[in-house]
N, CA, C and O atoms as a printed pandas DataFrame, in Angstrom:
     atom_number atom_name residue_name chain_id  residue_number  x_coord  y_coord  z_coord
0              1         N          SER        A               1  -21.857   49.095   15.472
1              2        CA          SER        A               1  -21.046   49.086   16.665
2              3         C          SER        A               1  -20.957   47.666   17.216
3              4         O          SER        A               1  -21.796   46.814   16.923
4              5         N          LEU        A               2  -19.923   47.432   18.018
5              6        CA          LEU        A               2  -19.676   46.120   18.601
6              7         C          LEU        A               2  -20.539   45.923   19.834
7              8         O          LEU        A               2  -20.595   46.797   20.699
8              9         N          ILE        A               3  -21.205   44.798   19.922
9             10        CA          ILE        A               3  -22.017   44.475   21.084
10            11         C          ILE        A               3  -21.355   43.327   21.823
11            12         O          ILE        A               3  -21.147   42.256   21.252
12            13         N          ILE        A               4  -21.025   43.541   23.086
13            14        CA          ILE        A               4  -20.406   42.516   23.920
14            15         C          ILE        A               4  -21.512   41.829   24.709
15            16         O          ILE        A               4  -22.275   42.487   25.418
16            17         N          ASN        A               5  -21.600   40.520   24.589
17            18        CA          ASN        A               5  -22.594   39.778   25.347
18            19         C          ASN        A               5  -22.032   39.456   26.725
19            20         O          ASN        A               5  -21.078   38.689   26.852
20            21         N          ALA        A               6  -22.623   40.040   27.744
21            22        CA          ALA        A               6  -22.197   39.774   29.112
22            23         C          ALA        A               6  -22.783   38.442   29.549
23            24         O          ALA        A               6  -23.962   38.168   29.325
24            25         N          ILE        A               7  -21.953   37.616   30.174
25            26        CA          ILE        A               7  -22.463   36.388   30.772
26            27         C          ILE        A               7  -22.098   36.410   32.247
27            28         O          ILE        A               7  -21.024   36.874   32.628
28            29         N          ASN        A               8  -22.998   35.907   33.062
29            30        CA          ASN        A               8  -22.717   35.895   34.486
30            31         C          ASN        A               8  -21.894   34.655   34.846
31            32         O          ASN        A               8  -21.668   33.783   34.006
32            33         N          PHE        A               9  -21.458   34.591   36.079
33            34        CA          PHE        A               9  -20.600   33.494   36.531
34            35         C          PHE        A               9  -21.279   32.139   36.344
35            36         O          PHE        A               9  -20.649   31.191   35.875
36            37         N          SER        A              10  -22.543   32.041   36.703
37            38        CA          SER        A              10  -23.257   30.757   36.603
38            39         C          SER        A              10  -23.319   30.263   35.165
39            40         O          SER        A              10  -23.125   29.077   34.900
40            41         N          THR        A              11  -23.589   31.174   34.243
41            42        CA          THR        A              11  -23.633   30.799   32.824
42            43         C          THR        A              11  -22.262   30.339   32.356
43            44         O          THR        A              11  -22.148   29.336   31.651
44            45         N          TRP        A              12  -21.223   31.066   32.744
45            46        CA          TRP        A              12  -19.852   30.694   32.383
46            47         C          TRP        A              12  -19.523   29.292   32.891
47            48         O          TRP        A              12  -18.996   28.465   32.146
48            49         N          ALA        A              13  -19.837   29.024   34.170
49            50        CA          ALA        A              13  -19.556   27.710   34.760
50            51         C          ALA        A              13  -20.298   26.617   34.012
51            52         O          ALA        A              13  -19.735   25.557   33.736
52            53         N          SER        A              14  -21.539   26.863   33.687
53            54        CA          SER        A              14  -22.342   25.889   32.950
54            55         C          SER        A              14  -21.757   25.626   31.564
55            56         O          SER        A              14  -21.721   24.481   31.114
56            57         N          GLN        A              15  -21.298   26.680   30.883
57            58        CA          GLN        A              15  -20.698   26.522   29.550
58            59         C          GLN        A              15  -19.439   25.665   29.587
59            60         O          GLN        A              15  -19.097   25.010   28.603
60            61         N          LEU        A              16  -18.744   25.671   30.739
61            62        CA          LEU        A              16  -17.545   24.841   30.873
62            63         C          LEU        A              16  -17.863   23.450   31.407
63            64         O          LEU        A              16  -16.958   22.650   31.645
64            65         N          GLY        A              17  -19.147   23.163   31.595
65            66        CA          GLY        A              17  -19.553   21.847   32.079
66            67         C          GLY        A              17  -19.370   21.653   33.574
67            68         O          GLY        A              17  -19.339   20.520   34.054
68            69         N          LEU        A              18  -19.249   22.744   34.312
69            70        CA          LEU        A              18  -19.061   22.649   35.761
70            71         C          LEU        A              18  -20.416   22.574   36.454
71            72         O          LEU        A              18  -21.364   23.261   36.074
72            73         N          ALA        A              19  -20.487   21.727   37.476
73            74        CA          ALA        A              19  -21.720   21.576   38.242
74            75         C          ALA        A              19  -21.369   21.235   39.676
75            76         O          ALA        A              19  -20.256   20.803   39.975
76            77         N          GLY        A              20  -22.346   21.438   40.567
77            78        CA          GLY        A              20  -22.150   21.102   41.976
78            79         C          GLY        A              20  -20.993   21.856   42.592
79            80         O          GLY        A              20  -20.811   23.046   42.333
80            81         N          SER        A              21  -20.209   21.169   43.406
81            82        CA          SER        A              21  -19.098   21.835   44.097
82            83         C          SER        A              21  -18.033   22.337   43.123
83            84         O          SER        A              21  -17.308   23.279   43.444
84            85         N          SER        A              22  -17.925   21.735   41.950
85            86        CA          SER        A              22  -16.942   22.198   40.955
86            87         C          SER        A              22  -17.310   23.545   40.352
87            88         O          SER        A              22  -16.470   24.206   39.741
88            89         N          ALA        A              23  -18.572   23.955   40.523
89            90        CA          ALA        A              23  -19.034   25.219   39.954
90            91         C          ALA        A              23  -19.019   26.355   40.979
91            92         O          ALA        A              23  -19.483   27.455   40.677
92            93         N          GLN        A              24  -18.499   26.112   42.177
93            94        CA          GLN        A              24  -18.432   27.156   43.193
94            95         C          GLN        A              24  -17.341   28.172   42.847
95            96         O          GLN        A              24  -16.386   27.833   42.147
96            97         N          VAL        A              25  -17.468   29.402   43.323
97            98        CA          VAL        A              25  -16.532   30.463   42.946
98            99         C          VAL        A              25  -15.092   30.166   43.381
99           100         O          VAL        A              25  -14.157   30.546   42.676
100          101         N          GLN        A              26  -14.891   29.502   44.517
101          102        CA          GLN        A              26  -13.530   29.217   44.989
102          103         C          GLN        A              26  -13.034   27.826   44.599
103          104         O          GLN        A              26  -11.927   27.446   44.979
104          105         N          ALA        A              27  -13.824   27.058   43.850
105          106        CA          ALA        A              27  -13.419   25.707   43.438
106          107         C          ALA        A              27  -12.232   25.765   42.486
107          108         O          ALA        A              27  -12.028   26.755   41.784
108          109         N          LEU        A              28  -11.453   24.686   42.474
109          110        CA          LEU        A              28  -10.279   24.543   41.603
110          111         C          LEU        A              28  -10.457   23.294   40.738
111          112         O          LEU        A              28   -9.702   22.334   40.898
112          113         N          PRO        A              29  -11.427   23.279   39.832
113          114        CA          PRO        A              29  -11.747   22.047   39.095
114          115         C          PRO        A              29  -10.774   21.676   37.981
115          116         O          PRO        A              29  -10.890   20.594   37.406
116          117         N          PHE        A              30   -9.825   22.541   37.666
117          118        CA          PHE        A              30   -8.959   22.278   36.520
118          119         C          PHE        A              30   -7.556   21.853   36.906
119          120         O          PHE        A              30   -6.662   21.839   36.061
120          121         N          GLY        A              31   -7.347   21.507   38.166
121          122        CA          GLY        A              31   -6.061   20.968   38.600
122          123         C          GLY        A              31   -4.943   21.996   38.697
123          124         O          GLY        A              31   -3.767   21.632   38.708
124          125         N          ASP        A              32   -5.295   23.269   38.767
125          126        CA          ASP        A              32   -4.279   24.301   38.971
126          127         C          ASP        A              32   -4.663   25.108   40.208
127          128         O          ASP        A              32   -5.559   24.701   40.948
128          129         N          THR        A              33   -4.026   26.209   40.441
129          130        CA          THR        A              33   -4.298   26.992   41.646
130          131         C          THR        A              33   -5.156   28.223   41.359
131          132         O          THR        A              33   -5.193   29.151   42.167
132          133         N          LEU        A              34   -5.837   28.240   40.231
133          134        CA          LEU        A              34   -6.641   29.391   39.841
134          135         C          LEU        A              34   -8.113   29.126   40.147
135          136         O          LEU        A              34   -8.741   28.305   39.479
136          137         N          PRO        A              35   -8.676   29.815   41.155
137          138        CA          PRO        A              35  -10.087   29.607   41.494
138          139         C          PRO        A              35  -11.000   30.023   40.343
139          140         O          PRO        A              35  -10.647   30.873   39.526
140          141         N          ASN        A              36  -12.168   29.411   40.297
141          142        CA          ASN        A              36  -13.134   29.702   39.237
142          143         C          ASN        A              36  -13.426   31.186   39.092
143          144         O          ASN        A              36  -13.500   31.690   37.971
144          145         N          LEU        A              37  -13.595   31.899   40.207
145          146        CA          LEU        A              37  -13.946   33.317   40.108
146          147         C          LEU        A              37  -12.857   34.112   39.393
147          148         O          LEU        A              37  -13.164   34.985   38.581
148          149         N          ALA        A              38  -11.596   33.823   39.681
149          150        CA          ALA        A              38  -10.493   34.505   38.994
150          151         C          ALA        A              38  -10.477   34.129   37.518
151          152         O          ALA        A              38  -10.269   34.981   36.655
152          153         N          ARG        A              39  -10.695   32.858   37.236
153          154        CA          ARG        A              39  -10.723   32.387   35.841
154          155         C          ARG        A              39  -11.849   33.078   35.072
155          156         O          ARG        A              39  -11.659   33.495   33.930
156          157         N          TYR        A              40  -13.017   33.198   35.697
157          158        CA          TYR        A              40  -14.146   33.885   35.072
158          159         C          TYR        A              40  -13.812   35.362   34.830
159          160         O          TYR        A              40  -14.021   35.876   33.731
160          161         N          ALA        A              41  -13.290   36.042   35.864
161          162        CA          ALA        A              41  -13.005   37.473   35.760
162          163         C          ALA        A              41  -11.994   37.778   34.658
163          164         O          ALA        A              41  -12.045   38.836   34.032
164          165         N          MET        A              42  -11.067   36.833   34.428
165          166        CA          MET        A              42  -10.049   37.045   33.396
166          167         C          MET        A              42  -10.455   36.441   32.047
167          168         O          MET        A              42   -9.657   36.405   31.111
168          169         N          ASN        A              43  -11.721   35.963   31.957
169          170        CA          ASN        A              43  -12.263   35.414   30.719
170          171         C          ASN        A              43  -11.456   34.216   30.217
171          172         O          ASN        A              43  -11.149   34.117   29.029
172          173         N          LEU        A              44  -11.116   33.311   31.131
173          174        CA          LEU        A              44  -10.321   32.145   30.795
174          175         C          LEU        A              44  -11.179   30.894   30.748
175          176         O          LEU        A              44  -12.164   30.772   31.476
176          177         N          GLY        A              45  -10.798   29.976   29.889
177          178        CA          GLY        A              45  -11.453   28.683   29.825
178          179         C          GLY        A              45  -10.709   27.670   30.669
179          180         O          GLY        A              45   -9.945   28.031   31.564
180          181         N          ALA        A              46  -10.935   26.399   30.378
181          182        CA          ALA        A              46  -10.328   25.320   31.155
182          183         C          ALA        A              46   -8.820   25.248   30.976
183          184         O          ALA        A              46   -8.097   24.934   31.922
184          185         N          THR        A              47   -8.342   25.535   29.778
185          186        CA          THR        A              47   -6.902   25.460   29.504
186          187         C          THR        A              47   -6.449   26.733   28.785
187          188         O          THR        A              47   -6.274   26.726   27.566
188          189         N          PRO        A              48   -6.259   27.818   29.528
189          190        CA          PRO        A              48   -5.879   29.087   28.897
190          191         C          PRO        A              48   -4.477   29.031   28.289
191          192         O          PRO        A              48   -3.589   28.349   28.800
192          193         N          ALA        A              49   -4.304   29.753   27.205
193          194        CA          ALA        A              49   -2.983   29.908   26.602
194          195         C          ALA        A              49   -2.136   30.795   27.510
195          196         O          ALA        A              49   -2.672   31.639   28.227
196          197         N          SER        A              50   -0.840   30.612   27.482
197          198        CA          SER        A              50    0.036   31.378   28.370
198          199         C          SER        A              50   -0.117   32.883   28.168
199          200         O          SER        A              50    0.016   33.638   29.131
200          201         N          GLY        A              51   -0.387   33.334   26.966
201          202        CA          GLY        A              51   -0.562   34.756   26.699
202          203         C          GLY        A              51   -1.815   35.349   27.309
203          204         O          GLY        A              51   -1.948   36.570   27.390
204          205         N          GLN        A              52   -2.746   34.491   27.744
205          206        CA          GLN        A              52   -3.976   34.976   28.374
206          207         C          GLN        A              52   -3.801   35.187   29.877
207          208         O          GLN        A              52   -4.587   35.904   30.496
208          209         N          LEU        A              53   -2.791   34.575   30.459
209          210        CA          LEU        A              53   -2.583   34.628   31.904
210          211         C          LEU        A              53   -1.869   35.910   32.312
211          212         O          LEU        A              53   -1.111   36.472   31.522
212          213         N          PRO        A              54   -2.100   36.376   33.531
213          214        CA          PRO        A              54   -1.357   37.547   34.030
214          215         C          PRO        A              54    0.138   37.244   34.069
215          216         O          PRO        A              54    0.539   36.093   34.244
216          217         N          PHE        A              55    0.952   38.270   33.906
217          218        CA          PHE        A              55    2.393   38.047   34.038
218          219         C          PHE        A              55    3.078   39.263   34.637
219          220         O          PHE        A              55    2.640   40.404   34.487
220          221         N          PHE        A              56    4.177   38.965   35.325
221          222        CA          PHE        A              56    4.976   39.987   35.999
222          223         C          PHE        A              56    6.217   40.283   35.187
223          224         O          PHE        A              56    6.699   39.437   34.434
224          225         N          ALA        A              57    6.729   41.484   35.344
225          226        CA          ALA        A              57    7.994   41.866   34.731
226          227         C          ALA        A              57    8.642   42.926   35.607
227          228         O          ALA        A              57    7.980   43.560   36.428
228          229         N          THR        A              58    9.927   43.108   35.425
229          230        CA          THR        A              58   10.643   44.195   36.085
230          231         C          THR        A              58   11.325   45.018   35.006
231          232         O          THR        A              58   11.653   44.516   33.931
232          233         N          SER        A              59   11.529   46.279   35.311
233          234        CA          SER        A              59   12.201   47.151   34.346
234          235         C          SER        A              59   12.939   48.250   35.091
235          236         O          SER        A              59   12.661   48.538   36.255
236          237         N          LEU        A              60   13.874   48.848   34.396
237          238        CA          LEU        A              60   14.617   49.985   34.921
238          239         C          LEU        A              60   14.372   51.146   33.966
239          240         O          LEU        A              60   14.756   51.087   32.798
240          241         N          VAL        A              61   13.729   52.204   34.465
241          242        CA          VAL        A              61   13.387   53.360   33.638
242          243         C          VAL        A              61   13.969   54.601   34.302
243          244         O          VAL        A              61   13.603   54.944   35.426
244          245         N          SER        A              62   14.875   55.267   33.603
245          246        CA          SER        A              62   15.505   56.497   34.112
246          247         C          SER        A              62   16.040   56.323   35.528
247          248         O          SER        A              62   15.879   57.199   36.378
248          249         N          GLY        A              63   16.674   55.190   35.767
249          250        CA          GLY        A              63   17.287   54.931   37.066
250          251         C          GLY        A              63   16.349   54.427   38.147
251          252         O          GLY        A              63   16.781   54.203   39.277
252          253         N          THR        A              64   15.066   54.244   37.825
253          254        CA          THR        A              64   14.090   53.744   38.796
254          255         C          THR        A              64   13.676   52.326   38.436
255          256         O          THR        A              64   13.343   52.037   37.287
256          257         N          ASN        A              65   13.702   51.442   39.437
257          258        CA          ASN        A              65   13.236   50.073   39.237
258          259         C          ASN        A              65   11.718   50.024   39.346
259          260         O          ASN        A              65   11.134   50.679   40.209
260          261         N          PHE        A              66   11.080   49.248   38.473
261          262        CA          PHE        A              66    9.633   49.052   38.498
262          263         C          PHE        A              66    9.324   47.573   38.446
263          264         O          PHE        A              66   10.036   46.794   37.811
264          265         N          ILE        A              67    8.245   47.192   39.129
265          266        CA          ILE        A              67    7.655   45.874   38.956
266          267         C          ILE        A              67    6.299   46.121   38.307
267          268         O          ILE        A              67    5.585   47.050   38.683
268          269         N          THR        A              68    5.943   45.280   37.326
269          270        CA          THR        A              68    4.664   45.445   36.642
270          271         C          THR        A              68    3.898   44.130   36.647
271          272         O          THR        A              68    4.480   43.045   36.655
272          273         N          LEU        A              69    2.599   44.258   36.642
273          274        CA          LEU        A              69    1.685   43.128   36.515
274          275         C          LEU        A              69    0.755   43.447   35.364
275          276         O          LEU        A              69    0.016   44.431   35.407
276          277         N          GLN        A              70    0.790   42.611   34.329
277          278        CA          GLN        A              70   -0.090   42.808   33.188
278          279         C          GLN        A              70   -1.176   41.736   33.249
279          280         O          GLN        A              70   -0.885   40.564   33.487
280          281         N          TYR        A              71   -2.431   42.144   33.033
281          282        CA          TYR        A              71   -3.548   41.218   33.158
282          283         C          TYR        A              71   -4.708   41.667   32.282
283          284         O          TYR        A              71   -4.781   42.822   31.862
284          285         N          ARG        A              72   -5.618   40.724   32.013
285          286        CA          ARG        A              72   -6.835   41.001   31.253
286          287         C          ARG        A              72   -8.039   40.735   32.136
287          288         O          ARG        A              72   -8.017   39.850   32.990
288          289         N          LEU        A              73   -9.096   41.518   31.917
289          290        CA          LEU        A              73  -10.349   41.315   32.625
290          291         C          LEU        A              73  -11.503   41.254   31.636
291          292         O          LEU        A              73  -11.518   41.955   30.624
292          293         N          ARG        A              74  -12.453   40.412   31.949
293          294        CA          ARG        A              74  -13.668   40.271   31.138
294          295         C          ARG        A              74  -14.416   41.608   31.139
295          296         O          ARG        A              74  -14.535   42.260   32.177
296          297         N          LYS        A              75  -14.914   42.005   29.982
297          298        CA          LYS        A              75  -15.746   43.197   29.898
298          299         C          LYS        A              75  -17.139   42.871   30.420
299          300         O          LYS        A              75  -17.582   41.724   30.366
300          301         N          ASN        A              76  -17.814   43.881   30.918
301          302        CA          ASN        A              76  -19.210   43.776   31.344
302          303         C          ASN        A              76  -19.446   42.747   32.440
303          304         O          ASN        A              76  -20.460   42.049   32.422
304          305         N          MET        A              77  -18.521   42.643   33.397
305          306        CA          MET        A              77  -18.749   41.750   34.533
306          307         C          MET        A              77  -19.790   42.367   35.455
307          308         O          MET        A              77  -19.874   43.588   35.586
308          309         N          VAL        A              78  -20.565   41.531   36.078
309          310        CA          VAL        A              78  -21.568   41.975   37.026
310          311         C          VAL        A              78  -21.220   41.385   38.390
311          312         O          VAL        A              78  -20.936   40.192   38.497
312          313         N          ALA        A              79  -21.243   42.205   39.418
313          314        CA          ALA        A              79  -21.047   41.771   40.810
314          315         C          ALA        A              79  -19.657   41.179   41.067
315          316         O          ALA        A              79  -19.504   40.289   41.903
316          317         N          ILE        A              80  -18.663   41.668   40.357
317          318        CA          ILE        A              80  -17.281   41.223   40.559
318          319         C          ILE        A              80  -16.432   42.455   40.846
319          320         O          ILE        A              80  -16.527   43.458   40.138
320          321         N          ASN        A              81  -15.609   42.381   41.874
321          322        CA          ASN        A              81  -14.712   43.473   42.230
322          323         C          ASN        A              81  -13.272   42.996   42.048
323          324         O          ASN        A              81  -12.896   41.943   42.562
324          325         N          VAL        A              82  -12.469   43.767   41.320
325          326        CA          VAL        A              82  -11.067   43.432   41.084
326          327         C          VAL        A              82  -10.212   44.586   41.581
327          328         O          VAL        A              82  -10.415   45.737   41.196
328          329         N          VAL        A              83   -9.249   44.263   42.445
329          330        CA          VAL        A              83   -8.363   45.261   43.024
330          331         C          VAL        A              83   -6.923   44.760   42.867
331          332         O          VAL        A              83   -6.643   43.579   43.075
332          333         N          VAL        A              84   -6.023   45.663   42.502
333          334        CA          VAL        A              84   -4.599   45.345   42.515
334          335         C          VAL        A              84   -4.053   45.827   43.848
335          336         O          VAL        A              84   -4.292   46.963   44.259
336          337         N          GLN        A              85   -3.320   44.950   44.516
337          338        CA          GLN        A              85   -2.717   45.302   45.795
338          339         C          GLN        A              85   -1.207   45.170   45.712
339          340         O          GLN        A              85   -0.675   44.450   44.867
340          341         N          PHE        A              86   -0.513   45.891   46.622
341          342        CA          PHE        A              86    0.945   45.820   46.685
342          343         C          PHE        A              86    1.382   45.741   48.139
343          344         O          PHE        A              86    0.645   46.125   49.047
344          345         N          CYS        A              87    2.588   45.240   48.341
345          346        CA          CYS        A              87    3.200   45.238   49.677
346          347         C          CYS        A              87    4.699   44.983   49.527
347          348         O          CYS        A              87    5.190   44.688   48.438
348          349         N          SER        A              88    5.403   45.104   50.635
349          350        CA          SER        A              88    6.847   44.845   50.629
350          351         C          SER        A              88    7.218   43.649   51.493
351          352         O          SER        A              88    8.380   43.245   51.540
352          353         N          ASP        A              89    6.207   43.073   52.192
353          354        CA          ASP        A              89    6.525   42.010   53.140
354          355         C          ASP        A              89    5.603   40.791   53.062
355          356         O          ASP        A              89    5.692   39.903   53.909
356          357         N          LEU        A              90    4.733   40.733   52.076
357          358        CA          LEU        A              90    3.747   39.662   51.891
358          359         C          LEU        A              90    2.743   39.569   53.045
359          360         O          LEU        A              90    2.057   38.558   53.191
360          361         N          THR        A              91    2.659   40.613   53.855
361          362        CA          THR        A              91    1.728   40.624   54.983
362          363         C          THR        A              91    0.810   41.833   54.949
363          364         O          THR        A              91   -0.405   41.684   55.077
364          365         N          ASN        A              92    1.357   43.011   54.783
365          366        CA          ASN        A              92    0.606   44.259   54.877
366          367         C          ASN        A              92    0.245   44.787   53.486
367          368         O          ASN        A              92    0.907   45.682   52.960
368          369         N          TRP        A              93   -0.803   44.227   52.905
369          370        CA          TRP        A              93   -1.224   44.582   51.557
370          371         C          TRP        A              93   -2.023   45.877   51.566
371          372         O          TRP        A              93   -2.809   46.136   52.477
372          373         N          GLN        A              94   -1.803   46.695   50.521
373          374        CA          GLN        A              94   -2.531   47.950   50.332
374          375         C          GLN        A              94   -3.029   48.006   48.892
375          376         O          GLN        A              94   -2.456   47.378   48.001
376          377         N          THR        A              95   -4.088   48.755   48.676
377          378        CA          THR        A              95   -4.612   48.923   47.319
378          379         C          THR        A              95   -3.679   49.824   46.517
379          380         O          THR        A              95   -3.289   50.896   46.980
380          381         N          LEU        A              96   -3.333   49.393   45.338
381          382        CA          LEU        A              96   -2.490   50.190   44.449
382          383         C          LEU        A              96   -3.314   51.377   43.941
383          384         O          LEU        A              96   -4.450   51.185   43.506
384          385         N          PRO        A              97   -2.772   52.592   43.984
385          386        CA          PRO        A              97   -3.524   53.749   43.483
386          387         C          PRO        A              97   -3.904   53.576   42.008
387          388         O          PRO        A              97   -3.134   53.031   41.217
388          389         N          ALA        A              98   -5.083   54.042   41.658
389          390        CA          ALA        A              98   -5.575   53.935   40.277
390          391         C          ALA        A              98   -4.610   54.576   39.285
391          392         O          ALA        A              98   -4.533   54.135   38.138
392          393         N          ALA        A              99   -3.876   55.600   39.697
393          394        CA          ALA        A              99   -2.913   56.265   38.813
394          395         C          ALA        A              99   -1.784   55.325   38.383
395          396         O          ALA        A              99   -1.094   55.602   37.402
396          397         N          ASN        A             100   -1.588   54.228   39.099
397          398        CA          ASN        A             100   -0.539   53.258   38.773
398          399         C          ASN        A             100   -1.029   52.167   37.825
399          400         O          ASN        A             100   -0.276   51.248   37.504
400          401         N          ILE        A             101   -2.269   52.255   37.376
401          402        CA          ILE        A             101   -2.846   51.240   36.493
402          403         C          ILE        A             101   -3.229   51.903   35.184
403          404         O          ILE        A             101   -3.932   52.913   35.165
404          405         N          THR        A             102   -2.759   51.321   34.092
405          406        CA          THR        A             102   -3.004   51.865   32.761
406          407         C          THR        A             102   -3.698   50.821   31.898
407          408         O          THR        A             102   -3.310   49.653   31.900
408          409         N          GLN        A             103   -4.722   51.237   31.163
409          410        CA          GLN        A             103   -5.357   50.339   30.212
410          411         C          GLN        A             103   -4.523   50.313   28.944
411          412         O          GLN        A             103   -4.063   51.353   28.472
412          413         N          LEU        A             104   -4.330   49.121   28.394
413          414        CA          LEU        A             104   -3.530   48.920   27.191
414          415         C          LEU        A             104   -4.429   48.485   26.035
415          416         O          LEU        A             104   -5.544   48.018   26.266
416          417         N          PRO        A             105   -3.964   48.629   24.807
417          418        CA          PRO        A             105   -4.723   48.076   23.677
418          419         C          PRO        A             105   -4.867   46.564   23.852
419          420         O          PRO        A             105   -3.961   45.907   24.366
420          421         N          ASP        A             106   -5.993   46.021   23.428
421          422        CA          ASP        A             106   -6.258   44.590   23.578
422          423         C          ASP        A             106   -6.789   44.042   22.265
423          424         O          ASP        A             106   -7.661   44.646   21.641
424          425         N          ASP        A             107   -6.262   42.895   21.844
425          426        CA          ASP        A             107   -6.698   42.280   20.593
426          427         C          ASP        A             107   -7.904   41.358   20.792
427          428         O          ASP        A             107   -8.376   40.747   19.833
428          429         N          ASP        A             108   -8.407   41.253   22.023
429          430        CA          ASP        A             108   -9.567   40.419   22.334
430          431         C          ASP        A             108  -10.749   41.341   22.633
431          432         O          ASP        A             108  -10.708   42.114   23.591
432          433         N          SER        A             109  -11.793   41.263   21.824
433          434        CA          SER        A             109  -12.940   42.168   21.992
434          435         C          SER        A             109  -13.741   41.877   23.262
435          436         O          SER        A             109  -14.596   42.679   23.640
436          437         N          ASN        A             110  -13.484   40.749   23.927
437          438        CA          ASN        A             110  -14.224   40.394   25.141
438          439         C          ASN        A             110  -13.516   40.793   26.428
439          440         O          ASN        A             110  -14.068   40.643   27.518
440          441         N          THR        A             111  -12.287   41.302   26.299
441          442        CA          THR        A             111  -11.529   41.658   27.495
442          443         C          THR        A             111  -10.929   43.059   27.366
443          444         O          THR        A             111  -10.842   43.634   26.281
444          445         N          SER        A             112  -10.524   43.575   28.516
445          446        CA          SER        A             112   -9.736   44.808   28.575
446          447         C          SER        A             112   -8.411   44.433   29.221
447          448         O          SER        A             112   -8.381   43.680   30.195
448          449         N          ARG        A             113   -7.321   44.955   28.684
449          450        CA          ARG        A             113   -5.982   44.621   29.181
450          451         C          ARG        A             113   -5.428   45.800   29.969
451          452         O          ARG        A             113   -5.618   46.957   29.595
452          453         N          PHE        A             114   -4.739   45.489   31.070
453          454        CA          PHE        A             114   -4.206   46.514   31.957
454          455         C          PHE        A             114   -2.775   46.181   32.356
455          456         O          PHE        A             114   -2.347   45.028   32.293
456          457         N          VAL        A             115   -2.048   47.215   32.767
457          458        CA          VAL        A             115   -0.745   47.017   33.391
458          459         C          VAL        A             115   -0.718   47.849   34.672
459          460         O          VAL        A             115   -1.023   49.042   34.670
460          461         N          ALA        A             116   -0.346   47.187   35.758
461          462        CA          ALA        A             116   -0.156   47.854   37.054
462          463         C          ALA        A             116    1.343   48.008   37.248
463          464         O          ALA        A             116    2.104   47.073   37.004
464          465         N          LYS        A             117    1.769   49.192   37.690
465          466        CA          LYS        A             117    3.191   49.502   37.764
466          467         C          LYS        A             117    3.518   50.109   39.119
467          468         O          LYS        A             117    2.824   51.007   39.596
468          469         N          LEU        A             118    4.591   49.604   39.737
469          470        CA          LEU        A             118    4.991   50.080   41.055
470          471         C          LEU        A             118    6.490   50.331   41.078
471          472         O          LEU        A             118    7.279   49.449   40.738
472          473         N          ALA        A             119    6.884   51.545   41.481
473          474        CA          ALA        A             119    8.307   51.870   41.634
474          475         C          ALA        A             119    8.841   51.177   42.886
475          476         O          ALA        A             119    8.167   51.117   43.915
476          477         N          VAL        A             120   10.066   50.656   42.778
477          478        CA          VAL        A             120   10.684   49.931   43.887
478          479         C          VAL        A             120   12.068   50.516   44.134
479          480         O          VAL        A             120   12.901   50.557   43.228
480          481         N          ALA        A             121   12.312   50.964   45.350
481          482        CA          ALA        A             121   13.616   51.522   45.691
482          483         C          ALA        A             121   14.678   50.431   45.648
483          484         O          ALA        A             121   14.398   49.275   45.967
484          485         N          ASN        A             122   15.887   50.793   45.257
485          486        CA          ASN        A             122   16.993   49.836   45.188
486          487         C          ASN        A             122   17.145   49.106   46.517
487          488         O          ASN        A             122   17.118   49.717   47.586
488          489         N          GLY        A             123   17.304   47.792   46.430
489          490        CA          GLY        A             123   17.506   46.971   47.614
490          491         C          GLY        A             123   16.234   46.585   48.343
491          492         O          GLY        A             123   16.290   45.825   49.310
492          493         N          ASN        A             124   15.081   47.092   47.904
493          494        CA          ASN        A             124   13.809   46.765   48.546
494          495         C          ASN        A             124   13.062   45.699   47.762
495          496         O          ASN        A             124   13.351   45.454   46.591
496          497         N          PHE        A             125   12.111   45.078   48.411
497          498        CA          PHE        A             125   11.235   44.104   47.777
498          499         C          PHE        A             125    9.874   44.733   47.546
499          500         O          PHE        A             125    9.462   45.630   48.282
500          501         N          ALA        A             126    9.177   44.260   46.520
501          502        CA          ALA        A             126    7.806   44.685   46.272
502          503         C          ALA        A             126    7.054   43.537   45.618
503          504         O          ALA        A             126    7.617   42.764   44.843
504          505         N          PHE        A             127    5.781   43.444   45.941
505          506        CA          PHE        A             127    4.929   42.391   45.418
506          507         C          PHE        A             127    3.624   43.003   44.957
507          508         O          PHE        A             127    3.136   43.959   45.561
508          509         N          LEU        A             128    3.052   42.460   43.889
509          510        CA          LEU        A             128    1.750   42.869   43.383
510          511         C          LEU        A             128    0.866   41.634   43.305
511          512         O          LEU        A             128    1.352   40.530   43.058
512          513         N          ARG        A             129   -0.435   41.822   43.517
513          514        CA          ARG        A             129   -1.379   40.723   43.356
514          515         C          ARG        A             129   -2.737   41.266   42.939
515          516         O          ARG        A             129   -3.073   42.420   43.208
516          517         N          LEU        A             130   -3.511   40.410   42.277
517          518        CA          LEU        A             130   -4.913   40.700   41.953
518          519         C          LEU        A             130   -5.787   40.077   43.023
519          520         O          LEU        A             130   -5.589   38.917   43.387
520          521         N          VAL        A             131   -6.742   40.825   43.526
521          522        CA          VAL        A             131   -7.716   40.293   44.464
522          523         C          VAL        A             131   -9.067   40.397   43.772
523          524         O          VAL        A             131   -9.534   41.492   43.457
524          525         N          ILE        A             132   -9.687   39.248   43.541
525          526        CA          ILE        A             132  -10.958   39.188   42.813
526          527         C          ILE        A             132  -12.016   38.620   43.748
527          528         O          ILE        A             132  -11.876   37.513   44.267
528          529         N          THR        A             133  -13.076   39.393   43.954
529          530        CA          THR        A             133  -14.138   38.962   44.859
530          531         C          THR        A             133  -15.498   39.152   44.211
531          532         O          THR        A             133  -15.672   39.992   43.328
532          533         N          SER        A             134  -16.437   38.373   44.655
533          534        CA          SER        A             134  -17.815   38.509   44.226
534          535         C          SER        A             134  -18.526   39.443   45.182
535          536         O          SER        A             134  -18.345   39.335   46.394
536          537         N          THR        A             135  -19.324   40.350   44.668
537          538        CA          THR        A             135  -20.047   41.290   45.525
538          539         C          THR        A             135  -21.467   40.811   45.790
539          540         O          THR        A             135  -22.284   41.567   46.315
540          541         N          GLN        A             136  -21.770   39.574   45.437
541          542        CA          GLN        A             136  -23.112   39.023   45.712
542          543         C          GLN        A             136  -23.058   38.089   46.881
543          544         O          GLN        A             136  -24.081   37.525   47.268
């Protein structure tokens, strides 16, 4: 059977050569807008390939518009909470129901891939986001 080696945030930061303030969970040491904690939760290194990053799409299925967010999460995370949220005004965020999130096949044995899907009425706006927090 496959054994996944879980690494904690501190070990991950050390493996990337991060130290001091650059190793903090909210630090942005790689010159982008992705905090370390999000990068860790999605099992990303310093320069992730575009296929590793979350992405949005829209679709029309049987006359209904959908917005989707596809993302990967590290397996065996400890003390990390990941929630998908949605809203229509960028102010009043709510947790997306678990029934709207589906696990997909993943070609990376260290991650699990998911798609979050939200129906959007014609003429309305909808937004999805990942909220990643440390529970320690």
